[in-house]
TITI-562269 format. One record per residue (C-alpha): residue number from 1; residue in one letter; chain; x, y, z. Coordinates in steps of 0.02 Angstrom, whole numbers, plus 50000, padded with zeros to 5 digits. Each point is the difference from the previous one (the first is absolute). Last residue first. Layout:
REM TITI-562269
    i  aa  ch      X      Y      Z
  NUM   a   A      X      Y      Z
...
//
This chain:
REM TITI-562269
    i  aa  ch      X      Y      Z
  305   x   A  50643  49761  51175
  304   x   A  49926  49947  49834
  303   x   A  50039  50112  49852
  302   x   A  49907  50153  49939
  301   x   A  49990  50082  49829
  300   x   A  49908  50161  49967
  299   x   A  49927  50080  49842
  298   x   A  49926  50174  50015
  297   x   A  49863  50121  49947
  296   x   A  49963  49918  49833
  295   x   A  49882  50084  49877
  294   x   A  49944  49903  49847
  293   x   A  49926  50133  49888
  292   x   A  49875  49993  49857
  291   x   A  49996  50119  49852
  290   x   A  49873  50056  49871
  289   x   A  50049  50093  49841
  288   x   A  49976  49849  49890
  287   x   A  49851  49906  50074
  286   x   A  49997  49900  50160
  285   x   A  49881  49853  50017
  284   x   A  50123  49869  49939
  283   x   A  49918  49830  49987
  282   x   A  49948  49904  50156
  281   x   A  50129  49959  50132
  280   x   A  49941  49822  50029
  279   x   A  50168  49914  49981
  278   x   A  50025  50083  49831
  277   x   A  49854  50079  49907
  276   x   A  50094  50034  49840
  275   x   A  50037  50123  49862
  274   x   A  50133  50120  50061
  273   x   A  50134  49982  49864
  272   x   A  50184  49996  50048
  271   x   A  50027  49825  49935
  270   x   A  49863  49935  50115
  269   x   A  49851  50059  50101
  268   x   A  49965  50058  50178
  267   x   A  50103  50151  50054
  266   x   A  50125  49982  50141
  265   x   A  50050  50103  50152
  264   x   A  50152  49959  50103
  263   x   A  50089  49991  50167
  262   x   A  50128  49860  50011
  261   x   A  50101  49926  50143
  260   x   A  50147  49880  49990
  259   x   A  50011  49821  50059
  258   x   A  50125  49899  50102
  257   x   A  49984  49810  49987
  256   x   A  49903  49872  50103
  255   x   A  49836  50028  49909
  254   x   A  49857  49909  50085
  253   x   A  49953  49825  49942
  252   x   A  49883  49958  49858
  251   x   A  49854  50084  50086
  250   x   A  50045  50085  50164
  249   x   A  49861  50129  50007
  248   x   A  49915  50100  50137
  247   x   A  49853  50121  50007
  246   x   A  49928  50171  50039
  245   x   A  50092  50046  50161
  244   x   A  49964  50171  50072
  243   x   A  50137  50133  50003
  242   x   A  49913  50118  49878
  241   x   A  49987  49858  49875
  240   x   A  50108  49847  50037
  239   x   A  50067  49845  49911
  238   x   A  50090  49855  50084
  237   x   A  50124  49901  49894
  236   x   A  50052  49833  50070
  235   x   A  50129  49882  50079
  234   x   A  50171  50082  49979
  233   x   A  49929  50170  50046
  232   x   A  49917  50138  49901
  231   x   A  49882  50127  50078
  230   x   A  49920  50103  49862
  229   x   A  49919  50171  50011
  228   x   A  49879  50119  49919
  227   x   A  49964  50165  50087
  226   x   A  49854  50111  49949
  225   x   A  50000  50181  49942
  224   x   A  49835  50072  49941
  223   x   A  49909  50034  49836
  222   x   A  50025  49842  49897
  221   x   A  50020  49895  50158
  220   x   A  49829  50039  50077
  219   x   A  50049  49893  50151
  218   x   A  50064  49833  49936
  217   x   A  49892  49851  49953
  216   x   A  50080  49834  49958
  215   x   A  49999  49891  49845
  214   x   A  50073  49825  49996
  213   x   A  50139  49918  50102
  212   x   A  50083  49951  49836
  211   x   A  50099  49857  49925
  210   x   A  50103  49981  49843
  209   x   A  50100  49873  49901
  208   x   A  50083  50034  49834
  207   x   A  50059  49848  49903
  206   x   A  49913  50047  49838
  205   x   A  50086  50168  49995
  204   x   A  50031  50133  50131
  203   x   A  50136  49919  50104
  202   x   A  49986  49866  50134
  201   x   A  49931  50120  50131
  200   x   A  49854  50119  50030
  199   x   A  49927  50069  50163
  198   x   A  49844  50090  50060
  197   x   A  49912  50157  50058
  196   x   A  49842  50087  49936
  195   x   A  49931  50174  50032
  194   x   A  49829  50065  50050
  193   x   A  49908  50165  50013
  192   x   A  49912  49984  49834
  191   x   A  49911  49838  50038
  190   x   A  49827  50072  50034
  189   x   A  49919  49954  49836
  188   x   A  50012  50174  49925
  187   x   A  50175  50024  50073
  186   x   A  50057  49846  49904
  185   x   A  50106  50093  49873
  184   x   A  50133  50045  50130
  183   x   A  50032  49814  50021
  182   x   A  50178  49963  49946
  181   x   A  50099  50084  50139
  180   x   A  50140  49875  50029
  179   x   A  50067  49965  50174
  178   x   A  50145  49914  50085
  177   x   A  50026  49910  49835
  176   x   A  50139  49875  50039
  175   x   A  50094  49938  49849
  174   x   A  50089  49846  50064
  173   x   A  50180  49939  50002
  172   x   A  50099  49843  50044
  171   x   A  49867  49935  50120
  170   x   A  49858  50022  49876
  169   x   A  50011  49820  49943
  168   x   A  49948  49895  49851
  167   x   A  50168  50018  49914
  166   x   A  49971  50136  49872
  165   x   A  50134  50130  50039
  164   x   A  49928  50166  49941
  163   x   A  49960  50054  50178
  162   x   A  50188  49981  50023
  161   x   A  50022  50183  49954
  160   x   A  49917  50056  50162
  159   x   A  49853  50119  50017
  158   x   A  49897  50091  50130
  157   x   A  49841  50101  49977
  156   x   A  49907  50163  50026
  155   x   A  49875  50021  49860
  154   x   A  49898  50124  49898
  153   x   A  49866  49955  49874
  152   x   A  49937  50037  49825
  151   x   A  49844  49981  49892
  150   x   A  49890  50089  50126
  149   x   A  50057  50164  50073
  148   x   A  50028  50087  50166
  147   x   A  50181  49967  50051
  146   x   A  50026  49935  50179
  145   x   A  50046  50104  50153
  144   x   A  50149  49928  50093
  143   x   A  50089  49947  50158
  142   x   A  50129  49864  49971
  141   x   A  50052  49855  50110
  140   x   A  50125  49858  50009
  139   x   A  50024  49886  50152
  138   x   A  50143  49879  50029
  137   x   A  50076  49866  49890
  136   x   A  50140  50026  49873
  135   x   A  50041  50167  49922
  134   x   A  50079  50065  49841
  133   x   A  50080  50168  49964
  132   x   A  50064  50106  49856
  131   x   A  50013  49883  49850
  130   x   A  49814  49967  49993
  129   x   A  49915  50123  50117
  128   x   A  49871  50042  49870
  127   x   A  49904  50150  49935
  126   x   A  49859  49990  49875
  125   x   A  49907  50123  49890
  124   x   A  49854  50050  49890
  123   x   A  49971  50039  49817
  122   x   A  49845  49965  49898
  121   x   A  50019  50004  49811
  120   x   A  50089  50069  49850
  119   x   A  50170  49923  49968
  118   x   A  50169  50015  50085
  117   x   A  50119  50119  49915
  116   x   A  50183  49970  49959
  115   x   A  49955  49907  49842
  114   x   A  50024  49815  49970
  113   x   A  50132  49909  49899
  112   x   A  50023  49867  50134
  111   x   A  50176  50062  50038
  110   x   A  49928  50176  50011
  109   x   A  49883  49941  50138
  108   x   A  50139  49929  50108
  107   x   A  50114  50147  49965
  106   x   A  49862  50118  50057
  105   x   A  49967  49910  50166
  104   x   A  50112  50103  50115
  103   x   A  49941  50162  49921
  102   x   A  49818  49970  50046
  101   x   A  49887  49968  49849
  100   x   A  49901  50158  49969
   99   x   A  49813  50002  50039
   98   x   A  49853  49960  49886
   97   x   A  49921  50123  49879
   96   x   A  49821  49962  50051
   95   x   A  50047  49990  50184
   94   x   A  49874  49927  50123
   93   x   A  50022  50012  50190
   92   x   A  50039  49893  50152
   91   x   A  50092  50090  50141
   90   x   A  50115  49920  50130
   89   x   A  50016  50118  50149
   88   x   A  50123  49968  50143
   87   x   A  49951  50110  50144
   86   x   A  50069  50136  50114
   85   x   A  49926  50142  49898
   84   x   A  50089  49938  49844
   83   x   A  50097  49850  49936
   82   x   A  49958  49965  49819
   81   x   A  49982  49849  49886
   80   x   A  49917  50017  49828
   79   x   A  50162  50064  49924
   78   x   A  50079  49831  50041
   77   x   A  49896  49914  49868
   76   x   A  49906  49836  50007
   75   x   A  49895  49979  49844
   74   x   A  49823  49942  49968
   73   x   A  49888  49848  49979
   72   x   A  50124  49871  50066
   71   x   A  50165  50090  50030
   70   x   A  50077  50063  49839
   69   x   A  50188  50028  49996
   68   x   A  50151  49996  50114
   67   x   A  49942  49931  50167
   66   x   A  50084  49992  50169
   65   x   A  50111  50152  49978
   64   x   A  49909  50127  50108
   63   x   A  50105  49983  50158
   62   x   A  49968  50019  50186
   61   x   A  50095  50011  50165
   60   x   A  50166  50083  49960
   59   x   A  49911  50088  49858
   58   x   A  49896  50102  50124
   57   x   A  49862  50070  49889
   56   x   A  50001  50189  49991
   55   x   A  49909  50144  50086
   54   x   A  50032  49977  50186
   53   x   A  49914  49878  50116
   52   x   A  49944  49833  49932
   51   x   A  49987  49917  50172
   50   x   A  50113  49858  49942
   49   x   A  50036  49870  50131
   48   x   A  50123  49870  50062
   47   x   A  50038  49905  50161
   46   x   A  49848  50036  50110
   45   x   A  49987  49880  50146
   44   x   A  49870  49864  50020
   43   x   A  49907  49899  50133
   42   x   A  49942  50121  50135
   41   x   A  49984  50152  49889
   40   x   A  49905  49913  49860
   39   x   A  49872  49894  50089
   38   x   A  49890  49979  49846
   37   x   A  49821  49968  50050
   36   x   A  49933  49826  49970
   35   x   A  49865  49973  49870
   34   x   A  49843  50100  49963
   33   x   A  50037  50080  49832
   32   x   A  49832  50016  49908
   31   x   A  49972  49879  49857
   30   x   A  49974  50036  49816
   29   x   A  49861  49901  49917
   28   x   A  50029  49856  49879
   27   x   A  49849  49908  50078
   26   x   A  50109  49862  50074
   25   x   A  50126  50133  50049
   24   x   A  49870  50090  50106
   23   x   A  49962  49835  50092
   22   x   A  50175  49958  50064
   21   x   A  49990  50108  50157
   20   x   A  49849  49896  50055
   19   x   A  49833  50052  50074
   18   x   A  50065  50167  50064
   17   x   A  50091  50017  49834
   16   x   A  49836  49986  49905
   15   x   A  49921  50136  50106
   14   x   A  50148  50116  49974
   13   x   A  49998  49966  49812
   12   x   A  49816  50046  49992
   11   x   A  50033  50160  50097
   10   x   A  50144  50041  49885
    9   x   A  49890  49970  49847
    8   x   A  49866  50115  50072
    7   x   A  50130  50136  50032
    6   x   A  50058  49987  49818
    5   x   A  49821  50010  49939
    4   x   A  49972  50159  50100
    3   x   A  50164  50074  49935
    2   x   A  49950  49961  49822
    1   x   A  49828  50077  50018
//
């Protein structure tokens, strides 16, 4: 029944897009990528990649140390990140007894009078290129299968410390969400195969400014690999799914500074407690004992020829 409904929604979206590409967004429906095709080989050259071969994370390319304690409704922990079978795998799971605080953070927690064990809750992971490499302009792509659960999401994004600078502009630094997988819950209404892309700048408080290209269908992304890409130049951000353009943004001015890459999963909630429907994720559908995996085949960075 669900697959039939999903096909009907796609047919409806196709009809609406034939009338006007803007119509699905007016009805809060995901759109089907129908923009320009990415001309990768003729316009770009590969300058950096991680194919996730081997059995350990390449510390010359990625680090874990981007967060030290709770992350929204769960915890980020390096034990939830593995490299196996030619993929990066970030697992989300529940631990009643928590997980040990990594050695490098023990002094920090002891100084606050806290134990060396994180609390009970949902654990997942994040890796970041902060401190290892940053890039400016070009094309950025990952190939991934998304985690199957509501109440959480995976993401491939870019960050710059000047995002926190509240000056009315994104030129000094912008969080660029190449994709976020927040709509697994919407399978019943036909939205389950979609992701969202957007930007944030001017910090994360009252001054925060955001924009989005909306929701876009991928090809069965919770079961199959899809590619998610971003072309970034001095004038705009251009988003792609499987090499087909989904939308463009230049709100607030495009970042003119180098940015680093992040791959992550997050649990909806706050203070380490999963208790929220955040950004349309729905509440957590997994139960203790269940797991969800974000599987990344590769990350590649290209620059203009």
